[in-house]
N, C-alpha and C positions, 0 to 999 in steps of 0.2 A: 216745548219744542226741542227735539233732539238735534244737537249740532253735529254735523258730519264733517270731518276734516279729511281732505284728500291731499296727501303729500306725494308729489311725483318724483322728484329727485332731491338730493341733498343740497344744503345751502351753498357749499363750495362749488358744486356743479352749476348752480344757478349763477353764481358770480362769474365763472369762466364763460358760460354761454352769453351772459349779458355784455361782456367785454369784446367777444370775438364774433358775435352774430353779424355785425356790419360787414365782415370779410366775405360773407356769403353773397353780398351784392356786388363786390368788386374785387378783382384779383390784384389791383394796384393800390389798395388802401394804405399800405405801409410805405409806398414810395414817397420820398420827400417832395413837398409841395410848397410853392411860394406863399400859399395861404396859411401854412401852419403857424399857430400862435397860441399864447395862453390868454385866458380871459377870466374876469371876476364879475359877478353880478349880484349885488345886494338888492333885496326886495321884500315883498310881503307875500305870505302864503296862507291859504285857508282851505278847509276840507268841506266838501258838500256831500253828505251821506246819501246813498241811494237805497241801501238795504242793510238790515241788522238782524242777526240771529243770536239769541241769548239762551243759554241753559244754565240754571243755577241749582246747586244741591249742597247739602251738608254731608261731609265725609267724616266718619268717626270710626274708632275702634270700639267694639262692643264685646263684652263677655257675657255669655248666657249660662244660667244654671243648668247643670246636666245631672241625670240620674247616675249616682255612683256605680250602680250595677252595670251601666253601659259605658260610662267614662269615669275611671277611678278617681281622677282629680276633682270631679264634681263640677267642672267648669270647662267651657269651650270658648276660646277667644276668636273673634272674627275681625279681620283688619279691612279697612277700606269700604265699610258699609256706606252705601249711598242713600241718603234720604232726600227725595225731591223737595225743593222749595218752590212751590207753585205760585206763591204770592210775592216773590221777590222781583224787584225791578232794578235795572241798571241805568243810572243817569250820568251823563257826562257833558262837558263843554266841547265845543268844536275845536279841532286842532287848527289854530290860527296864530299868526304872529310874524315876527321878522325871520328872514332866512337869507342864506348866501349860497351862491353856486360858484364853484371853482372848476374851470374847464381847460382842456388842452385840445386844440384843433390840430391833430397830427397829420392830416391830409386835407385835400381840397374840400372834400365833402363829409369827412368823418371827425367826430369829437368824442372824447371821454369826459364825463362830468361827475362831480360829487356835490350833492346838496345837503346842507346842514341847517336845521331849523332851531330857533331858540327853544328852550324847554317850555312846554305847554302844560297847563293844569288839567288833569283828568279827575273829575269828581265822581265818586262812587256812592250812590244812595240806595238804601234798601227800604222796602215797605214790607217787613216781615213780622206779622202779628205772632203773639205767643200761640203755640200750638202743641198738641200732644200727638206723638207718632206711635201707632200700634205696631210693634216690632213683628207681630205675626204676619203682617203684610209685606215685610222685608225679607222673609226667608221662605223657602219652599216647605210644603207640608212634610215632604220626605226628610229634609234636613232636620226639622224640628223633632220629628218622630225618632230619628236616629240617635238623638241625645236625650230623649225622654222628657222634653220640655215643649209641649204643644201650646203653651200659653206664656210666652216670654215677657209679657208685660209691656209697659210703655216707656217712652223717653220724652221728656219735656224740653221744648226749644224756647228760649227766651225771646221776647219781643225786641226786634232791632229795627227801629223806624227813624229815618233821617239820613243825612249825609255822614257816612261813617269814615270814609278815607279820602284823602287828597294825595294824588301822585303828581310828581313832576316828570314828564315824559319827553325824551329827546328823540327826534326823527332824523334818520340818516339814509340817504339814497345814493347809490352808485350805479352808473350805467353808461351807455354809449348811444349816439344818434347819428343819423344821416341827414345832411343839409342839402337843400337845392334852392337856387335862386329863381324867382319868377319875374323880378325886375331889379333895377339898380338899388332900390331901397327896401325890398321885401325878400326875406329868406324864410322858407318853411323847413321844418325838420320832423322826423319821426325817430323813435328809439325804444329801447327796452333796458331793463336793469333790475336790481333788487332793492328792496326797501325794508327797513326794520325800525322798531320802536323800543327804546330802552328806558327803564326806570332809573332815575338818578336820585330821587328822594321820595319819601312818603311820610304822611302824618295821620295818626288816628285821632278823630274828633270825639269829644265827649258827647254822649247821648243821655237824655233823661231816662233814669231807671235802669241803665245798663252799666255794669262795671267793665270798662274797656281797658283797665290797667294792663292786663296780660295779653291784649290783642296785638297781633303782628300782621302786617300786610305785605304782599309781594305781587308785582306785576311781571308777567312773562309774555313775550310775543315772538312768533315765528318770523323768519325771513321769508319774504314773499316777492313774487314777480310784480313789476309794474310795466305798463305800456304807455308811451309818451307821444305827444304831438304838440307842436307849438310854432311860433313864428317870431322873427326879429324884424323890427322896423328901424332902419338905419337913420339915425339923427345926424351924426357926423361920421367922419371916416373911422373913428375908433369907438364911438358910443352908439348903442342901439337900445331900443325899448323891447323887452322880451315878455311874451305871454306864453306860459307853459302849462300844459294840462297832463297830469298823470292819472291813469286809471289804476286804482289799487284795491286790494282785498287783503285784510289783515286778520289772522287768527291769533287771539290773545286769551290769556287766563289771568284772572285776579283771585288771589287766595287770601282770606282773612283767617288767621290761625287762632287757636286757643279760645274758641267759643265755649262757654261753660254750659254743659248740658246736665240734666238731672234725671235720675231713674229711681225705681223703688228699692234698689239695693238688695233685692232678694232674688228675683227672677232674672235680672240683668244688671250689669255693672258698666257704667260709662261716666267719664269725667269731662273730657273736652272733645271738640270736633272742629273741623275747618269748613268754612263756607267757600265753595269754589264757584266762580262765575266764569263760564267760557263764552266768548262772544266772537263773532265773525262780522266785521264791518267792511262794507265795500262802498266805493264811491269815487269821486274825482277830487284830486288834490291840485288846486290852482296856485299859480305863482305869477306875480307881476313884478318886474324889476328892470334896472338899467344895467346893461352889459358893457364893460369897458375892456377893450382889446389891447394887450401889451405889444 
């Protein structure tokens, strides 16, 4: 399945919009209010996935033998060759654990918030059987004819089966919301913001029959919008119970470098490649905590 990424505006613009969007609802949002205050809310968070799109492929640099009459060096190098990994799968644990929200209610109905979650474990598993890739299917007939090599041979991919990488991932969300009261004890709110996930540590696991000594792993994630809704149940004057739901969609890439490939060494030349797994996960990020107002 081909993953299509649509990027509308740059992350900095997302941040600015998320902070100032509430001003569209009220021209008096920045006027001092007796309700303005700081608050802190420790709690628990978990992610309920609704949709996942995954695309995995091996990316490698390949040199092909060329006819010296056409290419004096006798070789043409191609970078970024993509070999689809149709049998690969991505497995991961849910993003759940402890979290904390820090907020500033700067007007009667408007707040700025930052949510920080404890690092969560992301487990990456592959079910990649050993396979042989016919390079003739990776290049056009015209490209192969132009270098005089219409039979470039094969590349062998080793079997990689099992949990290969563990990441520790940190979640950070920044945004703003609009609050309105429906009674003396209930307050509802809606908001928008940006959310991102960052790798803080990774570990390559040993797999049977695979030399993983040279493997290196990297996790990258785009900054994305979230939409938020929630309510506060007032327990005392300064303490309330908070339920928060953020609808999120995150585009991320996991790269495992230095996968040892093998070739016949005559018609083509290749040594290592990278397994890249691009995935887009969308769903709801739930949060339940106690909010204390200073």
